[in-house]
N, CA and C of each residue as an Amber inpcrd file, in Angstrom:
protein
   291
 -69.7440000   6.7960000  91.9500000 -69.8590000   8.1720000  92.1010000
 -69.4730000   8.5300000  93.6420000 -69.0010000   9.7760000  93.4810000
 -68.6300000  10.1470000  94.7160000 -69.6670000  10.7470000  95.9650000
 -69.0460000  11.1240000  97.0360000 -69.8270000  11.7900000  98.1630000
 -70.4470000  12.9840000  97.2940000 -71.7310000  13.4630000  97.8800000
 -72.2200000  14.4920000  97.2890000 -71.0750000  15.8290000  97.8170000
 -71.4780000  16.8660000  97.0260000 -70.6440000  18.1140000  97.4340000
 -71.5150000  18.8180000  98.6550000 -72.9750000  18.8340000  98.5990000
 -73.7090000  19.4070000  99.6980000 -74.6840000  18.6910000  99.8800000
 -75.3940000  19.1100000 100.7990000 -76.5830000  18.3840000 101.5310000
 -76.5190000  17.3490000 102.5620000 -77.3970000  16.5570000 103.0560000
 -76.9690000  15.5310000 103.9210000 -76.2310000  14.4460000 103.3350000
 -75.5210000  13.7870000 103.8700000 -74.7130000  12.4960000 103.7520000
 -74.7990000  11.3920000 104.9290000 -74.6440000  10.1760000 104.4830000
 -74.8780000   9.1960000 105.5600000 -73.6660000   8.3070000 105.6430000
 -73.5240000   7.8140000 106.8750000 -72.7690000   6.5700000 106.9980000
 -72.7770000   5.6120000 106.2280000 -73.7250000   5.1310000 105.8070000
 -74.2350000   3.8120000 104.7510000 -73.5830000   4.5040000 103.5460000
 -73.9800000   5.8440000 103.0020000 -73.3460000   6.2520000 101.7940000
 -71.9490000   6.2790000 101.7160000 -71.2590000   6.8660000 102.6540000
 -69.8540000   7.0340000 102.7500000 -69.0480000   5.4590000 103.0200000
 -69.7630000   4.6720000 103.4710000 -69.2810000   3.2410000 103.5880000
 -69.4880000   2.6830000 101.9400000 -70.5310000   2.8170000 101.4170000
 -70.7310000   2.5570000  99.9960000 -69.4930000   3.0470000  99.2140000
 -69.3100000   4.3240000  99.5500000 -68.2200000   4.7710000  98.4580000
 -66.6260000   4.2680000  98.8690000 -66.5140000   3.8000000 100.1630000
 -64.9180000   3.4820000 100.5690000 -65.0260000   1.7270000 100.0650000
 -66.4080000   1.1320000 100.1440000 -66.2780000  -0.2790000  99.6330000
 -66.3310000  -0.4290000  98.0500000 -67.2880000   0.1780000  97.7280000
 -67.8380000  -0.1470000  96.0070000 -67.5570000   1.1020000  95.1400000
 -67.0440000   2.0840000  95.8150000 -66.6530000   3.4370000  94.8580000
 -68.0760000   4.0110000  94.2890000 -69.2590000   3.7250000  95.0510000
 -70.5120000   4.1760000  94.6200000 -71.3080000   4.7770000  95.9210000
 -71.2570000   5.9130000  96.2180000 -72.0530000   6.4530000  97.1190000
 -73.3600000   5.9480000  97.3230000 -74.0020000   6.1660000  96.0240000
 -75.4480000   5.5910000  96.0990000 -75.8660000   4.2400000  95.7710000
 -75.1500000   3.4320000  95.8190000 -75.2230000   2.0490000  95.5290000
 -76.1030000   1.4720000  96.5840000 -77.2440000   0.9160000  96.3800000
 -78.0620000  -0.1160000  97.1160000 -77.5840000  -1.2630000  97.2480000
 -77.0390000  -1.3770000  98.2790000 -76.4080000  -2.5950000  98.6180000
 -77.4060000  -3.5340000  99.5280000 -77.2080000  -4.7160000  99.7830000
 -78.0720000  -5.4790000 100.8590000 -77.4680000  -4.9200000 102.2650000
 -78.1090000  -5.4510000 103.0430000 -77.3660000  -5.2320000 104.6580000
 -76.0350000  -5.3190000 104.8200000 -75.5970000  -3.9910000 105.4000000
 -73.9070000  -4.1590000 105.2650000 -73.4460000  -4.7100000 106.6450000
 -74.6340000  -4.9220000 107.6630000 -73.9850000  -5.3080000 109.0300000
 -73.3540000  -4.1360000 109.7210000 -72.5590000  -4.1200000 110.7950000
 -71.7770000  -3.2640000 111.5240000 -71.0820000  -2.6000000 110.4610000
 -71.2670000  -1.1130000 110.7390000 -70.2420000  -0.1160000 110.1610000
 -69.5710000   0.5760000 111.3600000 -68.3510000   0.8910000 111.3500000
 -67.7570000   1.6750000 112.1830000 -67.0070000   2.7580000 111.6470000
 -67.5520000   4.1320000 111.9600000 -66.9450000   5.3420000 111.3250000
 -65.2360000   5.2790000 111.4930000 -64.8330000   4.9180000 112.5180000
 -63.3400000   4.7160000 112.8320000 -62.7700000   3.8630000 111.8330000
 -63.3630000   2.5430000 111.4610000 -62.7700000   1.7830000 110.4050000
 -63.0530000   2.4150000 109.0130000 -63.8790000   3.1860000 108.7020000
 -63.8510000   4.1580000 107.6150000 -62.9590000   5.0530000 107.3620000
 -62.6200000   5.8660000 108.4110000 -61.5840000   6.6250000 108.3250000
 -60.3350000   6.1790000 108.3460000 -59.9260000   5.3810000 109.2260000
 -58.3790000   4.4850000 109.2660000 -58.3950000   3.4990000 108.4800000
 -59.2740000   2.9500000 107.9230000 -59.2120000   1.7210000 106.9990000
 -59.0780000   0.3940000 108.1040000 -59.2310000  -0.9250000 107.4630000
 -59.3800000  -1.8890000 108.3680000 -60.7170000  -2.4180000 108.8130000
 -60.6910000  -2.9670000 109.7250000 -62.0330000  -3.3370000 110.6580000
 -61.7130000  -3.6190000 112.0350000 -60.8020000  -2.9050000 112.6300000
 -60.4520000  -3.2250000 113.9180000 -61.5640000  -2.7980000 114.8710000
 -62.3140000  -1.6760000 114.6240000 -63.3150000  -1.2360000 115.2580000
 -64.7640000  -2.2290000 115.3150000 -64.6810000  -3.1830000 114.5550000
 -65.9020000  -4.3020000 114.6100000 -66.5100000  -4.0150000 113.2820000
 -66.4030000  -3.2610000 112.3230000 -66.9760000  -3.3930000 111.0610000
 -67.1190000  -4.7190000 110.3390000 -68.0300000  -5.0330000 109.6910000
 -68.1860000  -6.3210000 108.8480000 -67.2610000  -6.2710000 107.8770000
 -66.9650000  -5.0270000 107.0770000 -66.1340000  -4.9540000 106.1330000
 -64.9380000  -4.2290000 106.4130000 -63.7270000  -5.0100000 105.9600000
 -62.3980000  -4.2330000 105.8650000 -62.0160000  -3.4210000 104.8810000
 -62.0190000  -2.2330000 105.4360000 -62.2520000  -0.6630000 104.2640000
 -60.5850000  -0.7230000 104.1660000 -60.5420000  -0.1780000 102.6170000
 -59.4720000   0.2530000 102.2940000 -59.0620000   1.4970000 103.0600000
 -57.5150000   2.0170000 102.8730000 -57.0730000   3.4330000 103.1380000
 -58.0090000   4.3190000 102.4420000 -57.9180000   5.5060000 103.1480000
 -58.5930000   6.5740000 102.5050000 -57.6940000   7.0560000 101.2440000
 -58.3320000   7.3070000 100.2680000 -57.3940000   7.7160000  98.9690000
 -57.1820000   9.3860000  99.0560000 -55.8140000   9.5780000  99.2300000
 -55.5250000  10.9600000  99.4110000 -55.2730000  11.4540000  97.8020000
 -55.6670000  10.7930000  97.0710000 -55.6400000  11.7230000  95.7520000
 -57.2190000  11.9150000  95.3930000 -57.8780000  11.8750000  96.1870000
 -59.5100000  12.5750000  96.0210000 -58.9840000  13.7250000  95.9610000
 -60.0380000  14.6420000  95.4780000 -59.5330000  16.1040000  95.5610000
 -60.2350000  16.5910000  96.8500000 -60.8340000  16.0160000  97.7040000
 -61.3170000  16.2510000  99.2010000 -60.9340000  14.7550000  99.8830000
 -60.5650000  14.8750000 100.8420000 -60.6560000  13.7730000 101.8340000
 -60.4020000  13.9710000 103.2480000 -61.0770000  13.3270000 104.2960000
 -60.8680000  13.7600000 105.4790000 -59.4210000  13.6140000 106.1440000
 -59.1230000  14.9470000 106.7300000 -57.5980000  14.9980000 107.0160000
 -57.1440000  16.3090000 106.5490000 -58.0360000  17.0890000 105.6160000
 -57.8350000  18.3630000 105.5140000 -58.1920000  19.5120000 106.3390000
 -58.7350000  18.9680000 107.4320000 -59.3440000  19.8180000 108.6810000
 -58.5060000  19.2720000 109.8110000 -58.8060000  19.8790000 111.0550000
 -58.1650000  19.5080000 112.1710000 -58.4110000  18.4090000 113.1170000
 -59.4440000  17.3530000 112.5650000 -59.6490000  15.8890000 112.7700000
 -60.6130000  15.4350000 111.7260000 -60.2350000  14.2110000 111.4900000
 -61.0110000  13.4680000 110.3770000 -62.3300000  12.8010000 111.1490000
 -62.9280000  13.3840000 112.0460000 -64.1930000  13.0310000 112.5840000
 -65.3640000  13.5820000 112.4320000 -65.3760000  14.2170000 111.3110000
 -66.7220000  14.8590000 110.8990000 -67.2760000  14.5190000 109.6910000
 -68.5820000  14.1590000 109.3540000 -69.2570000  13.8590000 108.0910000
 -68.6650000  14.8290000 106.9900000 -68.7250000  16.1260000 107.6030000
 -68.7510000  17.1860000 106.6260000 -67.4490000  17.3360000 105.7760000
 -66.3240000  16.4080000 106.3650000 -65.0830000  16.2790000 105.7850000
 -65.1630000  15.4710000 104.6960000 -66.0360000  14.6570000 104.3620000
 -66.1610000  13.7000000 103.3860000 -66.8940000  14.1570000 102.1480000
 -67.4270000  15.4340000 102.1760000 -68.0700000  16.0690000 100.8460000
 -66.8230000  16.0430000  99.6910000 -67.3450000  15.3980000  98.6920000
 -66.6770000  15.3190000  97.4370000 -65.5630000  14.2000000  97.3800000
 -65.7560000  13.3950000  98.6820000 -64.5780000  12.3700000  98.3520000
 -64.8240000  11.4090000  97.5960000 -63.9110000  10.9820000  96.6610000
 -63.9900000   9.9470000  95.6070000 -62.9360000   8.8610000  95.7680000
 -63.2250000   7.6550000  96.2010000 -62.7000000   6.5480000  96.5820000
 -61.7500000   6.1740000  95.3170000 -62.1880000   6.0630000  94.1680000
 -61.3390000   5.7590000  93.1410000 -60.6260000   7.0000000  92.0790000
 -60.8760000   8.1420000  92.7770000 -60.0160000   9.1610000  92.0890000
 -58.6720000   9.0670000  91.8230000 -58.3450000   9.2370000  90.7630000
 -56.7650000   9.1820000  90.1490000 -55.7680000   8.1590000  90.8860000
 -56.3560000   6.8460000  90.9560000 -55.6580000   5.8540000  91.3840000
 -55.5460000   5.9560000  92.9940000 -54.7430000   4.8280000  93.4230000
 -54.4190000   4.7430000  94.8220000 -53.1060000   5.1760000  95.2770000
 -52.9170000   6.1280000  96.0110000 -51.5490000   6.4550000  96.8870000
 -51.1100000   5.5740000  97.8000000 -50.4490000   4.8280000  97.7000000
 -49.8880000   3.9560000  98.8910000 -48.9750000   4.5730000  99.7350000
 -49.3020000   4.9460000 101.0360000 -48.5020000   5.4590000 101.9310000
 -46.9760000   4.7530000 102.0100000 -45.9700000   5.4810000 102.2410000
 -44.8270000   4.7950000 102.4770000 -44.6930000   3.8500000 103.6740000
 -45.4890000   4.3400000 104.7750000 -45.2530000   3.6030000 106.0520000
 -46.6170000   2.5870000 105.9400000 -46.4740000   1.6470000 106.1360000
 -47.6820000   0.4690000 106.0000000 -48.6790000   0.5510000 107.3210000
 -48.3690000   1.3590000 108.2230000 -49.0140000   1.7780000 109.3030000
 -49.8020000   2.7790000 109.2150000 -49.6000000   3.7870000 108.2460000
 -50.3620000   4.9880000 107.8700000 -51.6010000   4.8060000 107.3660000
 -52.7600000   5.2850000 107.7000000 -53.9850000   4.7830000 107.0990000
 -54.3110000   5.6440000 105.7450000 -53.4930000   6.5690000 105.3590000
 -53.8180000   7.2280000 104.0430000 -54.1360000   8.6240000 104.6350000
 -54.5380000   8.6170000 105.7120000 -54.9340000  10.2500000 106.1310000
 -53.8990000  11.2330000 106.4550000 -54.1090000  12.1280000 105.7400000
 -52.8600000  13.5000000 105.9530000 -53.4870000  14.4310000 106.7330000
 -52.7470000  14.7780000 107.9090000 -53.0140000  15.7880000 108.9940000
 -52.6130000  16.9400000 108.7720000
């Protein structure tokens, strides 16, 4: 289930979507979650989970706006939408600006 299209959204829900493709999934304690790691992938900012790159095949994804640092840019994000597009540059987090 993708991130909702309206209403309040949470860091835990976005983390669930990136980790398990289910925004509403009730997981046991996730530990440390860094918004930076969710945005750019990996776990360099200290997250317990190493997140995959952001799926740019989703109808909406962070990077459509000026900066990928707002929760509102995650509305409608679907981590498993249309397969995963691998950026050509392995250092590219998948975010398109």
